[in-house]
C-alpha positions in Angstrom: -30.4 -47.7 2.4 -32.5 -49.9 4.8 -34.5 -48.6 7.8 -31.6 -49.1 10.2 -29.3 -47.1 8.0 -31.7 -44.2 7.9 -31.8 -44.1 11.7 -28.0 -44.0 12.0 -26.6 -42.0 9.1 -22.8 -41.9 8.6 -21.1 -39.2 10.7 -19.8 -36.2 8.8 -16.1 -36.3 7.5 -13.6 -35.3 10.1 -16.0 -36.1 13.0 -15.9 -39.9 13.1 -17.5 -40.2 16.5 -20.4 -38.1 15.4 -19.8 -35.6 18.2 -21.2 -32.1 18.1 -18.5 -29.7 17.0 -17.4 -27.1 19.5 -18.6 -23.6 18.7 -16.1 -21.6 16.6 -14.0 -19.0 18.4 -14.9 -15.6 17.0 -12.2 -13.8 15.1 -10.7 -10.8 16.8 -12.2 -7.5 15.8 -10.1 -5.8 13.1 -8.3 -2.6 14.1 -10.0 0.5 12.9 -8.9 1.6 9.5 -6.6 4.6 9.8 -6.4 6.9 6.7 -2.8 7.8 7.3 -1.8 4.2 7.5 -3.7 3.5 4.3 -1.7 6.3 2.6 1.6 4.9 3.9 0.8 1.4 2.7 -0.4 2.6 -0.8 2.7 4.8 -1.2 5.0 2.1 -0.2 3.4 -0.4 -2.6 3.6 2.1 -5.4 7.3 2.8 -5.2 8.5 -0.6 -3.9 6.4 -3.0 -5.9 6.0 -5.0 -2.7 2.3 -6.1 -2.4 2.8 -7.5 1.1 3.7 -4.8 3.6 2.8 -7.1 6.5 5.7 -6.1 8.7 4.8 -2.4 8.5 1.2 -3.1 9.4 2.3 -5.3 12.3 4.5 -2.5 13.6 1.5 -0.1 13.4 -0.6 -2.5 15.4 2.2 -3.0 17.9 2.8 0.8 18.4 -1.0 1.4 18.6 -1.2 -1.0 21.5 2.1 0.3 23.2 1.0 3.9 23.0 -2.7 3.3 23.7 -2.9 5.3 26.9 -0.7 8.2 25.7 -1.7 11.6 24.3 0.4 14.3 22.6 0.5 17.9 23.8 -2.0 18.6 21.0 -4.5 16.2 22.7 -4.3 13.7 19.9 -3.6 10.0 20.4 0.1 9.5 20.5 0.0 7.0 17.5 -0.5 10.1 15.3 3.2 10.9 15.7 4.8 7.6 14.5 2.3 7.5 11.7 3.2 11.0 10.6 6.9 10.2 10.8 6.4 7.1 8.6 4.3 9.1 6.2 7.1 11.7 5.8 9.6 8.9 5.1 7.4 7.5 2.3 8.1 10.7 0.4 11.8 9.6 0.5 10.8 6.2 -0.7 12.6 4.3 2.1 12.5 0.6 2.6 10.1 -1.5 4.7 12.5 -1.8 7.6 12.8 2.0 7.9 9.1 2.4 7.9 8.7 -0.4 10.4 11.3 1.2 12.7 9.6 4.6 12.2 6.4 3.2 13.6 8.2 1.8 16.6 10.8 4.6 17.2 9.3 5.9 20.4 8.1 2.6 22.0 11.4 2.1 24.0 11.7 5.8 24.9 8.1 6.4 25.9 6.4 3.0 26.8 7.3 0.0 28.8 8.7 -1.9 25.8 12.4 -2.8 25.6 14.8 -3.3 22.8 14.6 -7.0 23.6 10.8 -6.9 23.1 11.3 -5.2 19.7 13.9 -7.8 18.7 11.7 -10.7 19.7 8.8 -9.3 17.7 10.5 -7.8 14.6 14.1 -9.1 14.5 17.6 -7.8 15.1 17.7 -5.3 12.2 14.5 -3.4 13.2 15.6 -3.5 16.9 19.0 -2.0 15.9 17.3 0.9 14.0 15.0 1.6 17.0 17.9 1.4 19.4 19.8 3.9 17.2 17.0 6.4 17.2 16.6 6.0 21.0 20.3 6.7 21.6 20.3 9.8 19.4 17.3 11.1 21.2 19.3 11.0 24.5 22.3 13.1 23.3 22.1 16.4 25.3 22.3 19.5 23.2 23.1 22.8 24.8 25.7 24.7 22.8 24.8 27.5 20.4 28.3 28.1 19.2 28.8 27.1 15.5 31.9 25.0 16.2 30.1 23.1 18.9 27.1 22.6 16.7 29.4 21.2 14.0 31.0 18.8 16.5 27.5 17.7 17.6 26.5 17.0 14.0 29.7 14.9 13.5 29.0 13.0 16.7 25.4 12.5 15.6 26.4 11.0 12.3 29.1 8.9 13.9 26.7 7.4 16.4 24.2 6.5 13.8 25.8 3.3 12.4 23.0 3.1 9.8 22.0 6.3 7.9 18.4 5.2 8.1 18.5 6.1 11.8 19.3 9.7 10.8 16.4 9.7 8.3 14.0 8.6 11.0 15.3 11.3 13.3 14.9 14.0 10.6 11.3 12.9 10.0 10.7 12.8 13.7 12.0 16.4 14.2 10.0 17.6 11.2 6.7 16.4 12.5 7.5 17.8 16.0 8.3 21.2 14.5 5.0 21.0 12.6 3.1 20.6 15.8 5.2 22.7 18.2 2.6 25.4 18.5 1.3 23.8 21.7 4.6 24.4 23.6 5.5 27.5 25.6 7.2 30.3 23.6 10.5 29.5 25.4 10.4 25.8 24.5 9.4 26.7 20.9 12.5 29.0 20.5 14.8 26.4 22.1 13.6 23.6 19.8 13.7 25.9 16.8 17.3 26.9 17.5 18.4 23.3 18.0 16.7 22.3 14.7 18.3 25.2 12.8 21.8 24.3 14.3 21.6 20.5 13.9 18.8 19.0 11.9 18.5 21.4 9.0 22.2 21.2 8.3 22.1 17.4 8.5 19.2 17.4 5.9 21.3 19.7 3.7 24.4 17.4 4.1 22.3 14.4 3.0 20.8 16.3 0.1 17.2 16.1 1.5 16.4 19.7 0.6 12.6 19.4 0.9 13.0 18.6 4.6 15.8 21.2 5.0 13.6 24.0 3.6 10.6 23.2 5.6 12.6 22.9 8.8 14.2 26.2 8.2 10.9 28.0 7.5 9.3 26.4 10.6 12.3 27.6 12.7 12.1 31.1 11.4 8.4 31.3 12.5 9.5 30.8 16.1 12.9 32.5 16.1 11.9 35.7 14.4 8.1 35.7 14.2 7.7 39.3 13.0 10.1 38.8 10.1 8.4 35.5 9.2 4.9 36.9 9.0 6.2 40.0 7.2 7.6 37.8 4.5 4.4 35.7 4.4 2.4 38.9 3.9 4.7 40.2 1.2 4.6 37.0 -0.8 0.9 36.6 -1.5 1.3 33.7 -3.8 1.2 30.2 -2.4 4.3 28.1 -3.0 2.3 25.9 -5.4 1.3 28.9 -7.4 5.0 30.1 -7.5 6.1 26.7 -8.6 3.5 26.7 -11.4 4.6 30.1 -12.5 8.2 28.9 -12.7 7.3 25.9 -14.7 5.6 28.2 -17.3 8.7 30.4 -17.4 11.0 27.3 -17.9 8.9 26.1 -20.8 9.0 29.5 -22.5 12.8 29.8 -22.0 13.3 26.3 -23.4 11.3 27.1 -26.5 13.3 30.3 -27.1 16.7 28.7 -26.5 15.8 25.7 -28.7 14.9 28.2 -31.5 18.5 29.5 -31.2 19.9 26.0 -31.7 21.2 25.8 -28.1 20.8 22.6 -26.1 20.2 23.4 -22.5 18.5 22.1 -19.4 16.7 24.7 -17.3 15.6 24.3 -13.7 14.1 26.7 -11.2 12.6 26.7 -7.7 10.9 29.2 -5.6 13.0 30.4 -2.7 11.7 29.5 0.7 11.1 32.1 3.4 14.3 31.4 5.5 16.4 31.7 2.3 14.8 35.1 1.5 15.2 36.1 5.2 18.9 35.4 5.1 
């Protein structure tokens, strides 16, 4: 290289004019890691085998922004509710569209977002699920008569063109019942009666007994508080302890029956409070 060359080195590749590159635009700050969201993603990956839950994460970010200024009656940020609903649904091993819609299920009802906004951002299928949940939320319920409650349940199922809409509504009601303690006693009883008349029977009809049992126990706590706490006091063992005890009994029975040359399957479960109450 001669002296002239050393004074005028070749410009770097991609910058033929030798101009100074513009400063890089800083990347946006990542959203804070939410432990519930992490649980949802990990559970979904485990049961689905899908290592790219990008749509679910986008829905969380969308809902986080949409509900940013809102608080629940508990004082918590509103995003806690759609996260809890999605977390409940991972126990049912639902698909990614259901989890995505669960994250978004209150955005049309409680924020300025529209179904058209949801469709533009997430597609027609997700928008349809969110729209279904929104419409079910608007059905007025007032009757306490069993025949009217049955008609309501039939209408509820008929309106939900996709059964995943009902799953989201069940998970939504379960989390609301878990956090109902901040409402007035009158509102607590009203919601508990509605849940016992509509949502617990729907869970039973769909075979989702875990949700059915928890809904019924939560309702009993507010409909007949004295009876509920009397039962709680009488049954000193935690449910997990009673389940472990039953498992031990099942093993012992299986061994004895096997010794007798009988092939049998034995199952057992601890009765929940509402079942004992009835």
